[in-house]
N, C-alpha and C positions, 0 to 999 in steps of 0.2 A: 631204573626200575624199580615193582615197590621193593621193597622192606618186609620179607615174604617172611615168617613162623624160625623155616630152615635159618634164614639167615641172621634172625633175628638171636637166635640160640650160639648162631657162629659168633656173632658178633661180641656178646656176654663170653659165650669160654675163652679166646684171644683176651678180656681187662682183664679175667679171673685166673691164667696167664702173665700178666705183667704184676697183681696185687691179689693179696688177699683182706683185706681192707675191705669190712662191712661197711661204712661208711657209705664205700666213693661203690663200691658196690651196684649198694641199694640204689644212689644217684643214676648211675649207668640203666639199671634195668628200670629207673621212673622213667631215665630218657625214652628208654624201649618200648616201654607201655606206650607214651603216647605221641610217639611218631604220629606225623602226617600223613596225608594219602602221599603226596607226592616229595615227601624226603626222602633221602638214596643212604645206603650205608658212607662213602663218606660225609656227609653231612652227617651223620649219626655219626662214625669216628670224631671228621670235629666237634663238637659238641659234648664226649668223653675227654678228652685230649685235654680240653677247655674246664672240664671238670676236675679230670687228675692234677691241673698247675694250680686249680685253684686250695688242692688238700695238700699238695708234696711240691709245690715252685715245681721250673721248667722239667721235665724229663727228659732224659742222657737223651742225648741227641744222636744222628747214628754217623757225621759228622764221618770217623776212620773207614766205619763201614763202607758210604758212599767210595772215600776216597780209596778203598782197598780193591771195589769193581772198577770204578774211572781210568785207576793202572792198567791194575790187569786188561778190559777191554782193552785200553792205547798196547798196552804191547802187542794184543794182535795187531792192532790196526794194519800194517804191513801187507801183514798175512792176508787177511781180510778184502782187501781193497785186492791185491790180486788175483785173488781169488773171486771176488765180483768180475775184474775185467775182463779175465780169460770165459765169464759163462757165455752164455747161446745169447744171452735178452742180459746183461746185465741189473739194469733197473728193477725186472723184477727178482733176479735172485741177490741184487737189495736193500729190495725189499723183506723178502725171507729174513735176511740175517736179523737187517733192525726186529721185522718182530719178537725172536727167538732172545730178541735182546730184551724182553717182557718178564722173563724169568726170571730176569734180579727184582725181585717184590718180595722187602721182607715184612710189607703187610699184609697180601693176601699167601705168603707159603708160612708155616712153621720153624724151616728155615732154607734156606738158598743154599746150596752146596757147588762148588766151584767144577768138581767132575760130572756133577748131571748138567750144567750151564755148558762145559764145553763136551759132552757128549753132543746137547742138542746144536750145537753151534753147526758140527759135522754135519748132522742130517738138516739143515735152514732149504727150504725150497718151496715153493706154493705147490698147493694140490690140486687136481684138479676139480675140486669146491670152490677153491680161488677163483679161477679163471673167469667167469662171467661178471665177477666184483672185479677184478683186474684188467679186465677187453675195458670192462664204462672208465674207473682211474686215470685211463692211458688218455682217452678217448677226450674226456671232463679238460686232464691238463690239455689239452694241446690247442683247443681257445682259450684257457683263462688267461690271465692276468694274476690275480693275488694268491696264491698256497699260502694252509694256513697248517705245520706244522704242532700238534696239540701233542707237546710229550708229557712221560712219566719218569722212568728212574733214572740213577746215577747208573755209572756203565752202559744201560742201555742207549742212550744217550751219543755216546760216542760213536756206535749204531745207525742209528736214526740220521749223525752228518753222515758217513759212508753215501748212506743211500739222498743225500738232501745234493751229496756230488755226479750224483749219478741223474738226478731230476732235473740239476742245472745243463749237467749236459745235454740230454733230451727235451730239455723243452728251457733252451736260455733264454726267452722272453718275458718267465715267469717271477717275478716279483715273489722269496720266500722269506717266511714267516714263524718264527719258534716262540711255542707261551708257551714259559714253565711254571713251576708256584712261586708261592709270591716271599710264599717265608717256608721253615726247619719245618716240615712230616718226615716222620719214615728218613724213608732213602729216596725221597723224590727229589728229583732236580731242582734248583732254585737258579737265580740268575750270573751266579755267585761259581756252579757244577757247570753250565754254559759256558761260560770263560774258560773251564779251565778246562776242556776237554774243545777247547778253541770252535766251540759251534758256530761263536759270530761272526766269524768268518767267511760265514754264507748264506748267515741271514738274518733279518734284526731280531731281535731277542728281545720280549715281552713277558709280565708276568702278571699270574691272573688275581694279582693281588693279597691270596687271602694265600691258608694253612690251611687248603683242603686238600685230599688227597684225587681234588678230581675236580673239572668243573660244570663248576651250580652259578650257569651266566648272571642269577638276579643279584649275586654277589660281587662279581666282575668289574671290573672299575672303566671307567670312559671307554680308554686308549684296550681294552681287553678284548670286549663289549665290539667297538664296531670294530676288531679286528676280526670275529666273526659273522659280523652283519656284511662284508665287504669281501667276505673272501666265496674266489671264486671255486676253490675244494679245497675241502675239510680234510684232514689227515688226520683223526687223534688213535689215540696208541692207549692198552692198556685199560683194566676189568672198572680201575676210577674212575674213568675219561667214557666209558659207556654207559656207566649204570646212572652215570648224572647226566650229560647229553643225549642217551637216545626217549627215542616220545619224546624231546620237545620243539619237535619241526624244525630243525633243523640236520639241511642234504648237508651228514659227514659220511664217509669211510672211516673203516674200524679196524684197525692190527693187533693185534691181543694174544696172546697163552690165554688155554682154559684150567684155570688155576684152584676153580671152587668147585665143588657142585650144582653149585646156581649154572654156573654156565655152559657145564660139562653135558647139564641137561637141559641147557637149551638148546645146547648148539646139535645133539646130541652125537658125542663125542669122547672119545676117553681122555682123563686130565695130560693136560700141559702140549694137547693138541693146539695146532696154529688158525686163526681164526682171518678171513680176511673181509669183509664184509661190507656194505653202501646198505647206507636208511634215506 
């Protein structure tokens, strides 16, 4: 998705909340002003982070927050699994719960509130507008061989694990692969986080090879490109993956919560509405 002026202003505002250093903020403004048509928000944030490290050193890691939300959802895992397994359509229920996990996003959200997250969990279900894409998704999985989940955030990946459990039960022939970030960026999931929540027990876990909070095909290592090229079904989670993958000729399903004006306006829905679409 193209970075419009509204996005550019939001990107600058988030960096201004990070620091008031004029030299760094001038660098950020220069990056934004010089952006190319094909540049996405995840890529610009990647450039910001590089500039930040050059000036200040490594940014404060999100390690504690990542573990906090992984542990929070791990504590709920058995309870949510029971809700999924007793649902009329366990696969649809697991997809809805996994989508709700996309709330845990310290990049798009100024504040991530546990109570809000738990409230959203209680409302997890697919809406009428999701059903055409869901029907297409189920049909695609029934004849597919390779399935790729492009993951997003910590905490969310616990719910992704519950979704993959149901996907395997429905379609045991599928080869499951999960792509996470290659190194630390915000509270996005890395291979270490995937192992922590035992995601590797259900699927092959690979990384995008970078600290980009999205999936930029040209920056991926060979094995990650091959995973995208060879996948029969791709499910990409979150706004960053949508921004960096949509419109690039990749047939994919996208599952996310709309957490900023760009997405609420694009899909014509209120903030924190869940979206499940096929491109």
